[in-house]
A tleap script that builds the chain and sets N, CA, C and O, in Angstrom:
source leaprc.protein.ff14SB
mol = sequence {
  NMET GLU LYS ILE GLN ASN CYS VAL VAL PHE
  ARG SER ARG ALA PHE ASN THR THR VAL PRO
  ARG ASP TYR PHE LYS ASN PRO SER CYS TYR
  GLY ASP ASP ALA ALA ARG TRP ILE MET VAL
  GLU LEU GLY ILE ARG GLY PHE GLN THR GLY
  ALA GLU PRO ASN GLN GLU ASN PHE GLY TRP
  CYS PHE THR PHE GLU ALA ALA GLY THR ARG
  HIE HIE VAL VAL LEU GLY TYR ARG PRO VAL
  ALA TYR GLY GLY GLU GLY GLU TRP ILE CYS
  TRP VAL GLU ARG LYS ALA GLY ALA LEU VAL
  ALA MET LEU LYS MET THR LYS LYS ILE LYS
  PRO GLU ALA VAL LYS ALA ILE GLN GLU VAL
  LEU THR SER SER PRO ALA VAL LYS VAL VAL
  LYS PHE CYS ASP VAL ARG GLU CLEU
}
set mol.1.N position { 128.813 92.658 156.488 }
set mol.1.CA position { 127.824 92.512 155.493 }
set mol.1.C position { 128.025 92.773 154.193 }
set mol.1.O position { 128.371 93.855 153.719 }
set mol.2.N position { 127.706 91.320 153.356 }
set mol.2.CA position { 127.972 91.148 151.571 }
set mol.2.C position { 127.165 92.204 151.021 }
set mol.2.O position { 126.005 92.397 151.384 }
set mol.3.N position { 127.778 92.913 150.122 }
set mol.3.CA position { 127.236 94.219 149.192 }
set mol.3.C position { 126.216 93.766 148.463 }
set mol.3.O position { 126.583 92.716 147.935 }
set mol.4.N position { 124.866 94.091 148.100 }
set mol.4.CA position { 124.441 93.817 147.255 }
set mol.4.C position { 124.630 94.648 145.754 }
set mol.4.O position { 124.611 95.846 145.474 }
set mol.5.N position { 124.868 93.109 144.744 }
set mol.5.CA position { 124.750 93.460 143.270 }
set mol.5.C position { 123.438 93.940 142.469 }
set mol.5.O position { 122.738 93.193 141.785 }
set mol.6.N position { 123.164 95.729 142.731 }
set mol.6.CA position { 121.613 95.619 142.265 }
set mol.6.C position { 121.485 96.013 140.844 }
set mol.6.O position { 120.503 96.498 140.281 }
set mol.7.N position { 122.677 95.713 140.352 }
set mol.7.CA position { 122.843 96.072 139.168 }
set mol.7.C position { 123.081 95.248 137.666 }
set mol.7.O position { 124.036 94.478 137.564 }
set mol.8.N position { 122.378 95.415 136.804 }
set mol.8.CA position { 122.655 94.516 135.748 }
set mol.8.C position { 122.962 94.911 134.415 }
set mol.8.O position { 122.063 95.408 133.737 }
set mol.9.N position { 124.454 94.714 133.796 }
set mol.9.CA position { 124.523 95.404 132.409 }
set mol.9.C position { 124.354 94.325 131.524 }
set mol.9.O position { 125.248 93.485 131.630 }
set mol.10.N position { 123.384 94.052 130.581 }
set mol.10.CA position { 123.210 93.403 129.880 }
set mol.10.C position { 123.495 93.892 128.013 }
set mol.10.O position { 123.894 94.896 127.423 }
set mol.11.N position { 122.971 92.390 127.600 }
set mol.11.CA position { 122.885 93.168 125.986 }
set mol.11.C position { 122.011 92.164 125.015 }
set mol.11.O position { 122.004 90.933 125.052 }
set mol.12.N position { 121.373 92.922 124.252 }
set mol.12.CA position { 120.373 92.210 123.421 }
set mol.12.C position { 119.636 92.635 122.459 }
set mol.12.O position { 119.051 93.718 122.476 }
set mol.13.N position { 119.611 92.003 121.752 }
set mol.13.CA position { 119.137 92.753 120.681 }
set mol.13.C position { 116.897 92.691 120.225 }
set mol.13.O position { 116.220 92.990 119.241 }
set mol.14.N position { 116.647 92.224 121.398 }
set mol.14.CA position { 115.228 91.636 121.369 }
set mol.14.C position { 114.600 92.981 121.573 }
set mol.14.O position { 113.378 93.067 121.452 }
set mol.15.N position { 115.142 93.789 121.801 }
set mol.15.CA position { 114.289 95.075 122.477 }
set mol.15.C position { 114.762 96.426 121.365 }
set mol.15.O position { 115.919 96.429 120.944 }
set mol.16.N position { 113.623 97.734 120.869 }
set mol.16.CA position { 113.779 98.376 119.929 }
set mol.16.C position { 114.775 99.247 120.600 }
set mol.16.O position { 114.619 99.541 121.785 }
set mol.17.N position { 115.945 99.742 119.812 }
set mol.17.CA position { 117.154 100.604 120.304 }
set mol.17.C position { 117.382 101.169 119.279 }
set mol.17.O position { 118.542 101.578 119.333 }
set mol.18.N position { 116.773 101.509 118.063 }
set mol.18.CA position { 116.716 102.142 116.768 }
set mol.18.C position { 115.568 103.184 116.645 }
set mol.18.O position { 115.937 104.350 116.500 }
set mol.19.N position { 114.191 102.932 116.680 }
set mol.19.CA position { 112.977 103.598 116.389 }
set mol.19.C position { 112.344 104.424 117.073 }
set mol.19.O position { 111.437 103.838 117.665 }
set mol.20.N position { 112.371 105.750 117.342 }
set mol.20.CA position { 112.227 106.591 118.577 }
set mol.20.C position { 110.393 106.757 118.343 }
set mol.20.O position { 109.873 107.109 117.284 }
set mol.21.N position { 109.630 106.395 119.652 }
set mol.21.CA position { 108.310 106.249 119.573 }
set mol.21.C position { 107.491 107.966 119.941 }
set mol.21.O position { 107.867 108.643 120.898 }
set mol.22.N position { 106.373 108.421 118.991 }
set mol.22.CA position { 105.969 109.379 119.294 }
set mol.22.C position { 106.049 110.026 120.921 }
set mol.22.O position { 106.013 111.222 121.212 }
set mol.23.N position { 106.166 108.886 121.848 }
set mol.23.CA position { 105.385 108.771 122.903 }
set mol.23.C position { 106.712 109.072 124.340 }
set mol.23.O position { 106.576 109.210 125.556 }
set mol.24.N position { 107.787 109.071 123.533 }
set mol.24.CA position { 109.231 108.991 123.847 }
set mol.24.C position { 109.473 110.419 124.729 }
set mol.24.O position { 109.919 111.162 123.855 }
set mol.25.N position { 109.428 111.135 125.861 }
set mol.25.CA position { 110.458 112.279 126.230 }
set mol.25.C position { 111.495 112.668 125.380 }
set mol.25.O position { 111.908 113.777 125.041 }
set mol.26.N position { 111.795 111.650 125.134 }
set mol.26.CA position { 113.684 112.095 124.748 }
set mol.26.C position { 113.407 110.934 123.187 }
set mol.26.O position { 112.732 109.910 123.075 }
set mol.27.N position { 114.293 111.706 122.162 }
set mol.27.CA position { 114.354 110.400 120.721 }
set mol.27.C position { 115.250 108.990 121.412 }
set mol.27.O position { 115.436 108.006 120.697 }
set mol.28.N position { 115.603 109.014 122.407 }
set mol.28.CA position { 116.544 107.938 122.868 }
set mol.28.C position { 116.046 107.512 124.160 }
set mol.28.O position { 116.815 107.516 125.121 }
set mol.29.N position { 114.900 107.161 124.281 }
set mol.29.CA position { 114.404 106.361 125.104 }
set mol.29.C position { 113.564 105.738 125.463 }
set mol.29.O position { 112.421 105.926 125.881 }
set mol.30.N position { 114.556 104.483 125.177 }
set mol.30.CA position { 114.202 103.506 124.760 }
set mol.30.C position { 114.021 102.646 125.982 }
set mol.30.O position { 114.381 103.326 126.944 }
set mol.31.N position { 113.612 101.421 126.387 }
set mol.31.CA position { 113.414 100.550 127.095 }
set mol.31.C position { 111.662 99.810 127.134 }
set mol.31.O position { 111.544 98.648 127.523 }
set mol.32.N position { 110.693 100.435 126.797 }
set mol.32.CA position { 109.460 100.438 127.419 }
set mol.32.C position { 108.966 99.027 126.665 }
set mol.32.O position { 107.738 98.975 126.715 }
set mol.33.N position { 109.463 98.025 126.074 }
set mol.33.CA position { 109.166 96.729 125.721 }
set mol.33.C position { 110.096 96.070 126.281 }
set mol.33.O position { 109.803 94.878 126.367 }
set mol.34.N position { 111.001 96.309 126.661 }
set mol.34.CA position { 112.214 95.245 127.900 }
set mol.34.C position { 111.294 95.784 129.030 }
set mol.34.O position { 110.893 94.822 129.686 }
set mol.35.N position { 110.809 96.960 129.503 }
set mol.35.CA position { 110.132 96.847 131.104 }
set mol.35.C position { 109.056 95.694 130.533 }
set mol.35.O position { 108.838 94.679 131.195 }
set mol.36.N position { 108.595 95.869 129.623 }
set mol.36.CA position { 107.190 95.081 129.831 }
set mol.36.C position { 107.418 93.948 130.051 }
set mol.36.O position { 106.889 93.253 130.919 }
set mol.37.N position { 108.280 93.624 129.241 }
set mol.37.CA position { 109.033 91.966 128.991 }
set mol.37.C position { 109.457 91.339 130.650 }
set mol.37.O position { 108.884 90.399 131.201 }
set mol.38.N position { 110.626 92.165 131.237 }
set mol.38.CA position { 110.478 91.703 132.366 }
set mol.38.C position { 109.265 91.876 133.498 }
set mol.38.O position { 108.984 91.220 134.502 }
set mol.39.N position { 108.793 92.818 133.005 }
set mol.39.CA position { 107.266 92.796 134.128 }
set mol.39.C position { 106.722 91.405 133.738 }
set mol.39.O position { 106.840 90.556 134.621 }
set mol.40.N position { 106.246 91.079 132.781 }
set mol.40.CA position { 106.056 89.725 132.190 }
set mol.40.C position { 105.971 88.897 133.187 }
set mol.40.O position { 105.134 88.536 134.015 }
set mol.41.N position { 107.885 88.525 132.678 }
set mol.41.CA position { 108.776 87.716 133.412 }
set mol.41.C position { 108.453 87.083 134.590 }
set mol.41.O position { 108.122 85.946 134.927 }
set mol.42.N position { 108.817 89.099 135.592 }
set mol.42.CA position { 108.227 88.346 136.911 }
set mol.42.C position { 106.749 88.003 137.143 }
set mol.42.O position { 106.434 87.312 138.112 }
set mol.43.N position { 105.886 88.443 136.326 }
set mol.43.CA position { 104.701 88.294 136.792 }
set mol.43.C position { 104.427 86.722 137.090 }
set mol.43.O position { 103.885 86.210 138.069 }
set mol.44.N position { 105.062 86.033 135.755 }
set mol.44.CA position { 105.026 84.333 135.603 }
set mol.44.C position { 105.698 83.477 137.068 }
set mol.44.O position { 105.368 82.506 137.749 }
set mol.45.N position { 106.746 84.425 137.057 }
set mol.45.CA position { 107.425 83.908 138.630 }
set mol.45.C position { 106.616 84.051 139.890 }
set mol.45.O position { 107.010 83.690 140.999 }
set mol.46.N position { 105.314 84.672 139.599 }
set mol.46.CA position { 104.934 84.811 141.178 }
set mol.46.C position { 105.127 86.329 141.839 }
set mol.46.O position { 104.444 86.798 142.750 }
set mol.47.N position { 106.175 86.942 141.184 }
set mol.47.CA position { 106.146 88.866 141.530 }
set mol.47.C position { 104.624 89.564 141.408 }
set mol.47.O position { 103.797 89.049 140.656 }
set mol.48.N position { 104.350 90.579 142.068 }
set mol.48.CA position { 103.212 91.485 141.660 }
set mol.48.C position { 103.920 92.930 141.194 }
set mol.48.O position { 104.474 93.753 141.923 }
set mol.49.N position { 103.748 92.968 139.930 }
set mol.49.CA position { 104.241 94.248 139.302 }
set mol.49.C position { 103.280 95.082 139.475 }
set mol.49.O position { 102.127 94.862 139.845 }
set mol.50.N position { 104.023 96.498 139.068 }
set mol.50.CA position { 102.578 97.592 138.805 }
set mol.50.C position { 101.989 97.503 137.047 }
set mol.50.O position { 102.542 97.155 136.004 }
set mol.51.N position { 100.916 97.896 137.306 }
set mol.51.CA position { 99.969 98.099 135.996 }
set mol.51.C position { 101.004 98.249 134.954 }
set mol.51.O position { 101.002 97.219 134.280 }
set mol.52.N position { 101.987 99.186 134.484 }
set mol.52.CA position { 102.582 100.051 133.374 }
set mol.52.C position { 104.155 100.309 133.893 }
set mol.52.O position { 104.475 100.273 135.081 }
set mol.53.N position { 105.140 100.594 132.715 }
set mol.53.CA position { 106.120 101.500 133.194 }
set mol.53.C position { 106.141 102.222 132.973 }
set mol.53.O position { 105.376 102.539 132.062 }
set mol.54.N position { 106.880 103.077 133.461 }
set mol.54.CA position { 106.727 104.596 133.860 }
set mol.54.C position { 108.046 104.836 132.837 }
set mol.54.O position { 109.007 104.067 132.789 }
set mol.55.N position { 107.893 106.083 132.013 }
set mol.55.CA position { 108.660 106.611 131.242 }
set mol.55.C position { 110.108 108.098 132.500 }
set mol.55.O position { 109.970 109.099 133.203 }
set mol.56.N position { 110.866 107.504 132.170 }
set mol.56.CA position { 111.991 108.852 132.895 }
set mol.56.C position { 112.715 109.327 131.497 }
set mol.56.O position { 112.669 108.841 130.366 }
set mol.57.N position { 113.485 110.612 132.095 }
set mol.57.CA position { 114.052 111.063 130.975 }
set mol.57.C position { 115.037 109.762 130.139 }
set mol.57.O position { 114.997 109.675 128.912 }
set mol.58.N position { 115.538 109.203 130.635 }
set mol.58.CA position { 116.927 108.015 130.294 }
set mol.58.C position { 116.094 106.948 129.520 }
set mol.58.O position { 116.235 106.536 128.369 }
set mol.59.N position { 115.047 106.566 130.630 }
set mol.59.CA position { 114.344 105.187 129.983 }
set mol.59.C position { 113.318 105.264 130.655 }
set mol.59.O position { 112.616 106.274 130.713 }
set mol.60.N position { 113.026 103.822 131.458 }
set mol.60.CA position { 111.754 103.335 132.111 }
set mol.60.C position { 111.885 102.933 133.178 }
set mol.60.O position { 113.034 103.196 133.530 }
set mol.61.N position { 111.163 102.242 134.210 }
set mol.61.CA position { 111.098 101.920 135.792 }
set mol.61.C position { 109.620 101.184 135.904 }
set mol.61.O position { 108.662 101.746 135.373 }
set mol.62.N position { 109.513 100.462 136.300 }
set mol.62.CA position { 108.634 100.213 137.162 }
set mol.62.C position { 108.453 99.361 138.459 }
set mol.62.O position { 109.263 98.446 138.308 }
set mol.63.N position { 107.778 99.167 139.728 }
set mol.63.CA position { 107.366 99.074 140.792 }
set mol.63.C position { 107.105 97.332 140.713 }
set mol.63.O position { 106.563 97.005 139.657 }
set mol.64.N position { 107.408 96.171 141.669 }
set mol.64.CA position { 107.563 95.321 141.640 }
set mol.64.C position { 107.501 94.758 143.364 }
set mol.64.O position { 108.283 95.268 144.166 }
set mol.65.N position { 106.654 93.836 143.754 }
set mol.65.CA position { 107.145 93.694 145.640 }
set mol.65.C position { 107.995 92.173 145.140 }
set mol.65.O position { 107.793 91.460 144.157 }
set mol.66.N position { 108.847 92.063 146.093 }
set mol.66.CA position { 109.272 90.971 146.880 }
set mol.66.C position { 109.631 91.165 148.445 }
set mol.66.O position { 109.871 92.193 149.077 }
set mol.67.N position { 109.589 89.996 148.788 }
set mol.67.CA position { 109.887 90.041 150.675 }
set mol.67.C position { 109.282 91.053 151.124 }
set mol.67.O position { 109.606 91.836 152.018 }
set mol.68.N position { 108.152 90.998 150.298 }
set mol.68.CA position { 106.859 92.102 151.520 }
set mol.68.C position { 107.246 93.395 151.418 }
set mol.68.O position { 106.970 94.200 152.307 }
set mol.69.N position { 108.173 93.855 149.928 }
set mol.69.CA position { 108.982 95.149 150.175 }
set mol.69.C position { 108.767 95.615 148.527 }
set mol.69.O position { 109.205 95.121 147.487 }
set mol.70.N position { 108.045 96.586 148.743 }
set mol.70.CA position { 107.817 97.410 146.935 }
set mol.70.C position { 109.573 97.834 146.842 }
set mol.70.O position { 110.405 98.176 147.683 }
set mol.71.N position { 109.594 97.668 145.769 }
set mol.71.CA position { 110.987 97.928 145.301 }
set mol.71.C position { 111.166 98.539 143.707 }
set mol.71.O position { 110.656 97.721 142.941 }
set mol.72.N position { 111.515 99.271 143.243 }
set mol.72.CA position { 111.978 99.936 141.879 }
set mol.72.C position { 113.037 99.788 140.919 }
set mol.72.O position { 114.202 100.105 141.159 }
set mol.73.N position { 112.557 99.214 139.628 }
set mol.73.CA position { 113.549 98.534 138.596 }
set mol.73.C position { 113.312 99.883 137.676 }
set mol.73.O position { 112.320 100.481 137.258 }
set mol.74.N position { 114.948 100.072 137.568 }
set mol.74.CA position { 115.072 101.300 136.563 }
set mol.74.C position { 115.892 100.525 135.455 }
set mol.74.O position { 116.735 99.647 135.641 }
set mol.75.N position { 115.358 101.165 134.009 }
set mol.75.CA position { 116.135 100.177 133.191 }
set mol.75.C position { 116.422 101.179 132.103 }
set mol.75.O position { 115.391 101.620 131.595 }
set mol.76.N position { 117.588 101.674 131.589 }
set mol.76.CA position { 117.717 102.637 129.896 }
set mol.76.C position { 118.939 101.973 129.308 }
set mol.76.O position { 119.814 101.433 129.985 }
set mol.77.N position { 118.927 102.050 128.091 }
set mol.77.CA position { 119.641 101.564 127.222 }
set mol.77.C position { 120.854 102.851 126.559 }
set mol.77.O position { 120.594 103.899 125.968 }
set mol.78.N position { 122.262 102.235 126.958 }
set mol.78.CA position { 123.417 102.911 126.674 }
set mol.78.C position { 124.033 102.650 125.497 }
set mol.78.O position { 124.727 101.634 125.482 }
set mol.79.N position { 123.934 103.589 124.053 }
set mol.79.CA position { 124.635 103.090 123.171 }
set mol.79.C position { 126.121 103.656 123.636 }
set mol.79.O position { 126.592 104.420 124.478 }
set mol.80.N position { 126.803 102.326 121.959 }
set mol.80.CA position { 128.349 102.701 122.542 }
set mol.80.C position { 129.093 103.386 121.212 }
set mol.80.O position { 128.894 103.352 119.998 }
set mol.81.N position { 129.700 103.789 121.771 }
set mol.81.CA position { 129.978 104.877 120.171 }
set mol.81.C position { 130.812 104.601 119.240 }
set mol.81.O position { 131.732 103.945 119.729 }
set mol.82.N position { 130.960 104.781 118.086 }
set mol.82.CA position { 131.768 104.340 116.907 }
set mol.82.C position { 131.468 103.007 116.206 }
set mol.82.O position { 132.253 102.452 115.437 }
set mol.83.N position { 130.270 102.555 116.543 }
set mol.83.CA position { 129.672 101.703 116.166 }
set mol.83.C position { 129.730 100.516 116.636 }
set mol.83.O position { 129.348 99.611 115.893 }
set mol.84.N position { 130.244 100.164 118.055 }
set mol.84.CA position { 130.154 99.144 118.895 }
set mol.84.C position { 128.806 99.048 119.312 }
set mol.84.O position { 127.957 99.922 119.140 }
set mol.85.N position { 128.616 97.809 119.941 }
set mol.85.CA position { 127.571 97.310 120.690 }
set mol.85.C position { 127.037 98.413 121.909 }
set mol.85.O position { 127.816 99.184 122.470 }
set mol.86.N position { 125.681 98.348 122.188 }
set mol.86.CA position { 125.288 99.452 123.551 }
set mol.86.C position { 124.794 98.312 124.321 }
set mol.86.O position { 124.742 97.107 124.074 }
set mol.87.N position { 124.537 98.834 125.056 }
set mol.87.CA position { 124.156 98.179 126.660 }
set mol.87.C position { 122.752 98.286 127.199 }
set mol.87.O position { 122.163 99.363 127.105 }
set mol.88.N position { 122.306 97.474 127.633 }
set mol.88.CA position { 120.937 98.221 128.600 }
set mol.88.C position { 122.102 97.867 129.706 }
set mol.88.O position { 123.096 97.145 129.776 }
set mol.89.N position { 121.312 98.902 130.610 }
set mol.89.CA position { 121.388 98.884 131.851 }
set mol.89.C position { 120.256 99.059 133.196 }
set mol.89.O position { 119.441 99.978 133.116 }
set mol.90.N position { 120.244 98.346 134.155 }
set mol.90.CA position { 119.004 97.611 134.711 }
set mol.90.C position { 119.355 97.457 136.305 }
set mol.90.O position { 120.168 96.598 136.647 }
set mol.91.N position { 118.691 98.358 137.328 }
set mol.91.CA position { 119.186 98.382 138.580 }
set mol.91.C position { 117.486 98.453 139.255 }
set mol.91.O position { 116.476 98.856 138.680 }
set mol.92.N position { 117.667 97.744 141.079 }
set mol.92.CA position { 116.865 97.581 141.238 }
set mol.92.C position { 117.250 98.618 142.712 }
set mol.92.O position { 118.373 98.675 143.211 }
set mol.93.N position { 116.068 99.354 143.204 }
set mol.93.CA position { 116.179 100.532 144.186 }
set mol.93.C position { 114.898 100.082 144.898 }
set mol.93.O position { 113.928 99.506 144.406 }
set mol.94.N position { 115.161 100.574 146.499 }
set mol.94.CA position { 113.542 100.438 146.957 }
set mol.94.C position { 112.761 101.329 147.027 }
set mol.94.O position { 113.077 102.429 147.479 }
set mol.95.N position { 111.412 101.002 146.535 }
set mol.95.CA position { 110.643 102.135 146.451 }
set mol.95.C position { 110.246 102.613 148.254 }
set mol.95.O position { 109.736 101.934 149.146 }
set mol.96.N position { 110.605 103.663 148.254 }
set mol.96.CA position { 109.768 103.967 149.797 }
set mol.96.C position { 109.189 105.156 149.543 }
set mol.96.O position { 109.336 105.861 148.545 }
set mol.97.N position { 108.252 105.422 150.888 }
set mol.97.CA position { 107.554 106.420 151.048 }
set mol.97.C position { 108.033 107.669 150.930 }
set mol.97.O position { 109.217 107.772 150.611 }
set mol.98.N position { 107.318 108.775 151.134 }
set mol.98.CA position { 107.712 110.256 151.676 }
set mol.98.C position { 108.472 110.320 152.959 }
set mol.98.O position { 109.531 110.934 153.084 }
set mol.99.N position { 107.758 109.524 154.088 }
set mol.99.CA position { 108.339 109.740 155.634 }
set mol.99.C position { 109.324 108.876 155.295 }
set mol.99.O position { 110.315 109.605 155.346 }
set mol.100.N position { 109.772 107.597 154.923 }
set mol.100.CA position { 111.047 107.387 154.780 }
set mol.100.C position { 112.010 107.786 154.561 }
set mol.100.O position { 113.052 107.535 155.165 }
set mol.101.N position { 111.776 108.924 153.094 }
set mol.101.CA position { 112.652 109.865 152.589 }
set mol.101.C position { 113.130 110.680 153.786 }
set mol.101.O position { 114.170 110.663 154.445 }
set mol.102.N position { 111.611 111.652 153.855 }
set mol.102.CA position { 111.782 112.611 154.945 }
set mol.102.C position { 112.796 112.537 156.207 }
set mol.102.O position { 113.461 113.415 156.756 }
set mol.103.N position { 112.641 110.972 156.487 }
set mol.103.CA position { 113.517 111.084 158.024 }
set mol.103.C position { 114.813 110.278 157.326 }
set mol.103.O position { 115.398 109.572 158.148 }
set mol.104.N position { 115.246 110.251 156.288 }
set mol.104.CA position { 116.200 109.880 155.689 }
set mol.104.C position { 117.017 108.141 156.580 }
set mol.104.O position { 118.091 107.741 157.031 }
set mol.105.N position { 115.323 107.580 156.323 }
set mol.105.CA position { 116.015 106.323 156.618 }
set mol.105.C position { 116.894 105.538 155.816 }
set mol.105.O position { 117.055 105.847 154.635 }
set mol.106.N position { 117.617 104.336 156.429 }
set mol.106.CA position { 117.731 103.071 155.366 }
set mol.106.C position { 116.991 102.784 154.136 }
set mol.106.O position { 115.800 102.725 154.444 }
set mol.107.N position { 117.162 102.564 152.794 }
set mol.107.CA position { 116.197 101.826 152.262 }
set mol.107.C position { 116.894 100.718 152.038 }
set mol.107.O position { 117.719 100.879 151.139 }
set mol.108.N position { 116.882 99.596 152.531 }
set mol.108.CA position { 117.476 98.381 152.379 }
set mol.108.C position { 116.890 97.808 150.857 }
set mol.108.O position { 115.754 98.184 150.567 }
set mol.109.N position { 117.436 97.131 150.107 }
set mol.109.CA position { 117.499 96.328 149.090 }
set mol.109.C position { 116.907 95.113 149.767 }
set mol.109.O position { 117.256 94.680 150.865 }
set mol.110.N position { 115.762 94.505 148.808 }
set mol.110.CA position { 115.960 92.995 149.946 }
set mol.110.C position { 116.549 91.952 148.356 }
set mol.110.O position { 116.172 91.945 147.184 }
set mol.111.N position { 117.955 90.943 149.371 }
set mol.111.CA position { 118.194 90.146 147.781 }
set mol.111.C position { 117.326 89.724 147.037 }
set mol.111.O position { 117.495 90.037 145.858 }
set mol.112.N position { 116.081 88.878 147.353 }
set mol.112.CA position { 114.961 88.316 146.677 }
set mol.112.C position { 114.699 89.677 145.385 }
set mol.112.O position { 114.694 89.545 144.161 }
set mol.113.N position { 114.558 90.580 145.974 }
set mol.113.CA position { 114.388 91.706 144.401 }
set mol.113.C position { 115.717 91.607 143.709 }
set mol.113.O position { 115.593 91.437 142.496 }
set mol.114.N position { 116.819 91.659 144.096 }
set mol.114.CA position { 117.805 91.246 142.716 }
set mol.114.C position { 117.771 90.334 142.693 }
set mol.114.O position { 118.493 90.130 141.717 }
set mol.115.N position { 117.406 89.199 143.092 }
set mol.115.CA position { 117.740 87.706 142.193 }
set mol.115.C position { 116.403 87.735 141.709 }
set mol.115.O position { 116.490 87.243 140.584 }
set mol.116.N position { 115.270 88.019 141.912 }
set mol.116.CA position { 114.334 87.729 140.876 }
set mol.116.C position { 114.596 88.524 139.381 }
set mol.116.O position { 114.215 87.999 138.335 }
set mol.117.N position { 115.194 89.664 139.397 }
set mol.117.CA position { 115.398 90.392 138.776 }
set mol.117.C position { 116.370 89.485 137.532 }
set mol.117.O position { 116.040 89.025 136.438 }
set mol.118.N position { 117.945 89.488 138.424 }
set mol.118.CA position { 118.924 88.441 137.558 }
set mol.118.C position { 118.559 87.050 137.140 }
set mol.118.O position { 119.284 86.513 136.302 }
set mol.119.N position { 117.631 86.463 137.568 }
set mol.119.CA position { 117.201 85.189 137.109 }
set mol.119.C position { 116.395 85.242 135.831 }
set mol.119.O position { 116.346 84.387 134.947 }
set mol.120.N position { 115.783 86.385 135.898 }
set mol.120.CA position { 114.549 86.474 134.590 }
set mol.120.C position { 115.886 86.709 133.227 }
set mol.120.O position { 116.043 86.101 132.168 }
set mol.121.N position { 116.523 87.642 133.738 }
set mol.121.CA position { 117.967 88.180 132.856 }
set mol.121.C position { 118.530 87.107 131.989 }
set mol.121.O position { 118.710 87.005 130.775 }
set mol.122.N position { 118.834 86.036 133.426 }
set mol.122.CA position { 119.874 85.267 133.042 }
set mol.122.C position { 119.301 83.992 132.432 }
set mol.122.O position { 120.106 83.191 131.957 }
set mol.123.N position { 117.795 83.675 132.389 }
set mol.123.CA position { 117.190 82.885 132.174 }
set mol.123.C position { 116.776 82.824 130.565 }
set mol.123.O position { 116.308 81.811 130.046 }
set mol.124.N position { 117.028 84.097 129.843 }
set mol.124.CA position { 116.653 84.053 128.692 }
set mol.124.C position { 117.654 84.124 127.438 }
set mol.124.O position { 118.245 85.200 127.340 }
set mol.125.N position { 117.944 83.150 126.459 }
set mol.125.CA position { 118.689 83.389 125.496 }
set mol.125.C position { 118.661 84.081 124.649 }
set mol.125.O position { 119.567 84.125 123.817 }
set mol.126.N position { 117.624 84.817 124.612 }
set mol.126.CA position { 118.314 86.126 124.111 }
set mol.126.C position { 118.885 87.549 124.533 }
set mol.126.O position { 118.863 88.567 123.840 }
set mol.127.N position { 119.618 87.344 126.357 }
set mol.127.CA position { 120.064 88.271 126.899 }
set mol.127.C position { 121.410 87.783 127.335 }
set mol.127.O position { 121.704 86.676 127.787 }
set mol.128.N position { 122.333 89.048 127.065 }
set mol.128.CA position { 123.842 88.226 127.401 }
set mol.128.C position { 123.846 88.979 128.593 }
set mol.128.O position { 123.097 89.954 128.531 }
set mol.129.N position { 124.418 88.845 129.602 }
set mol.129.CA position { 124.843 89.136 130.989 }
set mol.129.C position { 126.277 89.682 130.703 }
set mol.129.O position { 127.039 89.022 129.996 }
set mol.130.N position { 126.633 90.802 131.208 }
set mol.130.CA position { 127.976 91.393 130.637 }
set mol.130.C position { 128.661 91.533 131.840 }
set mol.130.O position { 129.880 91.394 131.939 }
set mol.131.N position { 127.624 91.907 133.110 }
set mol.131.CA position { 128.253 92.252 134.456 }
set mol.131.C position { 126.953 92.148 135.412 }
set mol.131.O position { 125.814 92.128 134.946 }
set mol.132.N position { 127.221 92.087 136.729 }
set mol.132.CA position { 126.645 92.471 137.831 }
set mol.132.C position { 127.097 92.959 138.564 }
set mol.132.O position { 128.081 92.490 139.137 }
set mol.133.N position { 126.426 94.427 138.939 }
set mol.133.CA position { 127.675 95.258 139.868 }
set mol.133.C position { 126.714 95.874 140.758 }
set mol.133.O position { 125.500 95.669 140.780 }
set mol.134.N position { 127.714 97.024 141.840 }
set mol.134.CA position { 125.917 97.949 142.562 }
set mol.134.C position { 126.154 99.309 141.307 }
set mol.134.O position { 127.083 99.667 140.583 }
set mol.135.N position { 124.828 99.737 141.549 }
set mol.135.CA position { 124.793 100.696 140.477 }
set mol.135.C position { 125.543 102.196 140.958 }
set mol.135.O position { 125.432 103.341 140.518 }
set mol.136.N position { 126.359 101.595 142.085 }
set mol.136.CA position { 127.431 103.213 142.246 }
set mol.136.C position { 128.495 102.660 141.626 }
set mol.136.O position { 129.380 103.464 141.917 }
set mol.137.N position { 129.056 101.727 140.889 }
set mol.137.CA position { 130.036 101.266 140.073 }
set mol.137.C position { 129.939 101.656 138.655 }
set mol.137.O position { 130.703 101.047 137.906 }
set mol.138.N position { 129.142 102.567 138.109 }
set mol.138.CA position { 128.881 102.389 136.977 }
set mol.138.C position { 129.243 103.589 136.534 }
set mol.138.O position { 129.137 103.864 135.338 }
savepdb mol mol.pdb
quit
């Protein structure tokens, strides 16, 4: 069985990476604008998303449905030291309920979910994809 590459590392100057907002949990919790943009692009492609992204300690996440299954998209910005260019890390997880988690059932990511995120990111001239990978390879 082929391993799903559920993570995209990309670069873009289209999103805020320098101005902390009052509502950030941490000063460098960038990505709200990037998450909203991805959500809009998914909606244009016919995917149903949650109403708003949610903040994590390191970035943002939101839900969307693909192939009849709810998934999480997690997005964060990773600055590069010594004046190098930073990069965004975006990955797809399966959105599972408490019963699935409690029973430790396999949470399989649908390939359609990963493909949707990859298409959004690769179709924009403002985004340069660095690599596709499994999030555990970061």
